[in-house]
N, C-alpha and C positions, 0 to 999 in steps of 0.2 A: 504493500500500500504506500503510494507516494504521499508525502506530507507537505502541506503549504502553510505559510503564515496566516494567509487570509483567503477565504473562499467567498466569492461574490456570485450570487445567483440573479441573473437578469442583466442583459447587455444593452439596454437602452441608454440614453444620455446619462442618467444617474449612475448606473453601474459602470459604464465605460470611464466616466470622469473620476469616479472613486478609484478604479483600477489604475488609471494614469497617475493620479496623485500618490497612491501607495507604492507604485512601482518606482516613482522618482525618489521616494523615501527609502528605498532599498529592500522592500519586502518581496517575498516570493508569493505571487498572486495567482489564484485560479479563478477564471471567469467562465461561468456556465450559462448557456442560452438555449432555450428549447426550440425556438423558431429559426428558420433560414432567412438570411437577409439577401436582398432588400425585401422589406415587408411594408405594406401600406399602413399609415397611421393618420387619423383624422386631424391630429394636432399639428397642422402645417403652417399656421399663422403665428408669428412671433412678434412680441412687442419690442420696442427699441432697447429694453433692458438687457436683451440677450447679447447685444453688441459689446457691452462692458465685459461680460464673462468670456466671450470668444477672443477678445483682445488680450485680456489678462492671461488667459491660458495659451495664447499664441496659436489659436486654431482657426482664425479668420480665413486665411488663404487655403488651408487644408480642406475646409468645408465649403468653400465658395462654389464648387460644382453642383452642390445641392440647391443653390439659390435659384428660385424661379423668377422672382422679381422683387425689387424694393418698391414700396409704396409710401407716399407722403400724405395720403388723404384717405379718410374713411367716411362714408356717407352714413349718417345716423338719423333714424326716425324713432324718437324715443320720448322726449319730454312733452311734445305736443304734436300737432299734425304738420309740422314744418320739418323738412329734411335739412339737417345741418351737416356741413362738410367740416370735419375735424382734421386739422393739418398736424400730423405727427408721424414721424418715421416708423416704419415697421417692415417686416420681411415675410414673404411667402416662400416656403421651401418644400422640396420633396422630402418628406420625413424618411421615406424608405432609403433614399440615397444618403441623406444626412446621417442616419444611424449606421449605415453600412460603412461609410467613410470613417466614422469615428471608431468603429470596431476594427477596421483594417489598421488604423493608426495604433490602436492598443496592441494588436498582434505584432506589428513591426517593432514595438519597443520591448518585446520579450515576455509579455503576459501570456501565460498558458491558457488557451481558450478551447473550450469544448462547445461546439454549436450543434444544433439539430438534436439536442438531447431529448429522447422520447419520454423519459421519466427521471425525476430528481427527488431523492428522499434524503432527509437529514435526521441525524440522531445526536442529541447531546450526551456526551460521555460523563462518567462520574467525576472526572477531573476538569469538567467544564469545557473541554475541547469538543470538536465536532467530527462526526464521521459522515461523509457524503457518499451516497450511492447514485451512480448515473448509468442509465441504460441508453445506449446509442446503437441503432439498428438492432442486432441480436447479441450485442456484447455488453457485459456489465463491468463497470469500473468502480473502484472504491478509493476514496481519498480521505486524508485527515487534514484538519485545519485548526489553528489556535483560535481563530475569530471568524464569525460569519456576518456577511453583509447581505441583507435582503433588499434587492432592487427589482422586485417582481411586479411592480405596478399595483394594480388593484387586487391581484390574486396573491394572497399571503401564503407563505410556507409556515411561518410561525403564527399560530392562531392566538394572538394576544388581544383580539377584539378591536372593533372600530366604533366610533360614534360620530354621527353627522352634526355639523355645526351650522348648516344651512338646509333649507327644505330640499327634498330630493328632486333630481332632474334626470330626464332621459333624453338622449340625443338620437334623432333620426336624420339621416343625411343621404344625399344622392348627387350624382353628377348630371348636370344639365348642359344643353348647348350654350356656348359662350354668350353671355348677356350683359356683362359689365366688365370694367377695367380695373376696379379697385375694390377693397373690402366694403361690406355693407352690414350694418347692424340695424334691425328693425323690430319693434315691439308688435305683438299681435294679441288677440283677445285671450288666448290660452297658453301663451308662451312667447318666444322670441326667435328671430332668425339671425343667423350669421352666414355670410357668403363671401367667397373670395375667388378670384380667377385661379385656375389650376391647370397649367399646361394649356391645352387647346379647348378646355371646357370650363365650367364653373362648378365649384363645390358649394352646395347650400345645405346647411344643417338647421334643424328646427329643434328647439329645446323646450320641453314641456314637463308638466308633472306626470308621473306614471299613470295616474287615473285618466288622463286625456287619451292615452292609447287604448285603455280599456273601454272608454266611451265609444271609440270608433271601431272596436273589435280587434283591430291590429294596427301595427305601426305604419304600414303602407297607406291605409285609408286615412289615418290621422294626418300623415304628412301631405298627402294629396289635397285634403280639405284645407289644410293650413295654407298651402301654396296659392290657393284661389284668392286669398286675402292679401297676398304680397303686393306692396304699393311702390316701393322705391324705384324699381325698373320693371319693364315688361318681360315676362318669362315665356320661353317656349317649353311646354311641359309634354314630354313624350307620352304616348298612350300606355306603353308597357314600361313604366318607370320602375327601376330596381332600386330599392332602398336598403339601408343598413342601419342597425340600431346598436347603441352602446350606453352604458351607465355613465352619467356625467355628474353625479352627486358629489358634494363637498364633504369630506370627512377627515378625521384625524385618528391615528392609531393610539390606542390606550396605553401602550407600552413600547415606544419606538426605540428604546435603548436599554441595554443591561451591560454588565461587565464583559460579556463575551459575544454580544451581537449588537447590530445597529440596523435601522431601516432608513432608506434614503429614497428621495423622489416620491412618487405616488404611494409607495409602500408606507411612508411616514405620514403624509397628508396630501390631500388634493385641493385644488383651487377651482373656483367657478370658471367655466370655459370662456365667459365673456371677457375675462381679464387678459387672456392670451399669455398667461404667465407660467403655464405648466412646465415647459422645458427650462425656462430661466430659473424657476424655483428648484427643479430637479438638479441642475448644475450647481446652484448655490448650496443646496443641502449636501451634495457630494463633496464639495471643497471643504466645507466645515466638518463633515463627518470624517474625512481622511485625517484631519488633525486631532479629532477626538479619538479615533482609533490609535493613532500614533502615541497619544498620551496614555491611553489605557494599557498599551502593550509595553511601553518603555518606562513609564513612571507610575507604577501601581499605587503609590501613595497619593496620587492625584485623581484616583478613580471617581471619588465622590464629586469632585469639582467638574471633571470632564462630563460625567453623566448629567449633572445639573445644568451645565452649559447647553448641552444639546436639547434637553427638555425645555429650557427657557427659550431657545431659538425657535423650536416648533410652536410652543405656546404663543410666543409673540407674533410669529408670522400668521398663525391661524386667527388670532384676535384682530390683527390689523386688517387681514383680508376680509374677515367677516364684517367688520365695521364698514369697510369700503364698499362691499357688495350691498349691504343694507341701505347705504346712502344712495348708491347708483340705482338700485331697483326702485327706491322710493321716489326718484325723480320722474319716473314714468307716470304721466298724467292723462294719457289717451284713453286707457281702459281701467274700469273699476270692477273687475271681475274677481272671482274667488282666487284665481291663480295669483294675481297681483296683490290682492289683500294678504295672501299668505307670504309671498316673497318679500314684500316691502313693509309688512306690518310689524316686524320685530323691532324692538327698541334696543339701542346700544348705549353704552355708557359714554358720556361726553365729558372727558376730563379737562376740557378747556373752560376757563372762567373769564367772563367779560370784565376784565379789570380796568379801572380808571383811576390811577394814582398820579398826582402831580409831584414830581421829584425836583428838588432844587439842588444845585451843585454842592451845597454844604450839608445836605441830608445824609445821615449815617445809615449804612447798610449793615445787615447782619444775616447770618445763615438762619434759615427758617427753623424754629425750635422743634417742629414736628419731624425733622429729618433724623434718620438713624444712619450711622456710619457702619458699613458692613464690608465684608470681603466678597467679591463677585468674580466668577470665572469668566475669562474673556479669551478671544481668539488671538494667539500669538503667531509668530512667524512659522514655527514648526509644531509647537505644542499648545494645549490649553493652559493658560496662565491664570493667576489670581491677582486682582488689582483692588485697591481701595475704591469704594463706591458709596453712594448714598441712596436711601430708599425712603419714600414717604410712608407714613402710617396709613394703613388700609389699602396700600398698593403693593403689588408683588414685584414688579419689574424695577430693577435698580438703575440708577443713572451712573454711567461709568465714563463715557466719552462725549465730547462735543467737537465735531470736526477733527477727530483723531487726537484730541487733547484730553488728558485726564481731568475730570471735573473736580475731584476733591482738592488738588492743589490750587485750582482757580478759586474755589470757594474759600479756602483758608487765606488766600492772598488778599481778598477784598473784604473779608469779615471784619467788622468794626471800622471800616474805612468810609470816608465820604464818597458821594457819587463822583465828585471831581477827581479825588485821589484814585478811586477804583479804575476809572477810565485810563488814567495815566499809568497806573501799575500794569494794567492789562496790555497797554501799548508797549511798555518797556519789556515785559517778560514774554510777550507773544507778538512780536513786531509784524509777522506775516499774516495775522488774522485781525479783522476789523474789531476793535474793542467794543464798539457800540453793539455789534451783532452778538458778541459773547454776553454782554450785560443784559441785552433784551431777552436772550434765551433763558438766562438764569432767573430773571424776573417773571417772564411769561410762564415758566414751569414752577414758579413758587419755591425755588431753591434759595433765593435771596429775597429778603423783604426789607422795608424801611424799619429801622429800630423803633420799638414801642408803637408799631403800627398795627391796628386791629384788622386782621385780614378778612374777617367775616363782615366787616361794615363798609369797606371801601374797595376800590378796584384799581388796577394798574393799566395804564395806557401804553402799549408797546410802541406806539408811534411817537411817543414824546421826544425821544432822542433824535433830533434832527441833525442834518449834516452841518448846519451852522454851529450847533451846540458842540458837535464833535471838534470842529476846528478851534473853537474858543477854548475848549478844555485841554486840547493838546498843545496849545501855544505856550 
């Protein structure tokens, strides 16, 4: 039985990026994939956030053959009956080619890859290592690994349980004759459409509650009926339309990490498809997970911090995405149907407070008395590290950085200082960062307050610090 440091199951973007990062760190990596590439994947539309990760990982040129086209505009029919053209850069790619190129790159760097695995079974051993059994064609293989990475998307190997954080969605999609040149997002009575040019045709997906499919007996009927209401462009709908259906619900795994395994990409959590963040999120989780794994294997005394870091990362991403989606769905004002009442009716916590406080240059500032100083795990260059942080009472997420600057030293620097002195101290110690921006952030987030100021009775105006005031204070 051949032994590996790490076994990764699933060779999509999350699995491949995890393999690349761990290979660079010197680990012996086994990557297992059930399907044969290239394979079709509906997630072919990327937001501009993907560009940061492709550049950081030096993969832009390597993956460029998968690019179908760049688009700078999306037509949106959502908030009212007016079509709005939103100008923001995005990409449409052939996910089959994208994933295949990424896997070929992984193989070229020496990662041991088994593809077209017919069956994969895992067993945790008494010493917390893993035994992996793989069937390919008529041959069985057996491997050992110190650590397991689950990158299997929505199909879990480790049955740790999942919980939805948004109402369920089902996606039905089909390819239609070319009808438009850029992506389209459109609300309908019982769901919403997303469409994009795809090679010489158009891909149009319809997202609805699972009960909508049941109402029309099957997904094909539901999809065809919905297309009759499509308004943004005129569609040519074939008589014998072939449709495909998949689960598009947003969920998070209940236990995405332990001392001997981690889940990445969709195995850890999924996002609402309207955000076009699926692959970006998968790559992000893979990069962070690789450093978490490195810490768990090389610095066992940091296990608790490494696990806490990844749990916080998932929890924070899920919370932020859930709030963003509730806000976006809530903007839809065309239809007041049960679908929209369910999807936009959830309340989210709004941690922002409309402050309006007049600060004079001589006013004394202080650290908010409700802050607690704690140790928080953060992402380092190679490992998960621990840094000083602050956390508010009744909140879970710590404040560690602002623009890659540690917050605690900044707070201590200006504690018991006047507004005037605070700005000059910030300028002196952090000359490459706007001191007004730093002070605004600290005040807006209630990390710094005016001394002897009753926070429950008054508010702070973040626009108070004008450019003229900055020039006067720094002179």
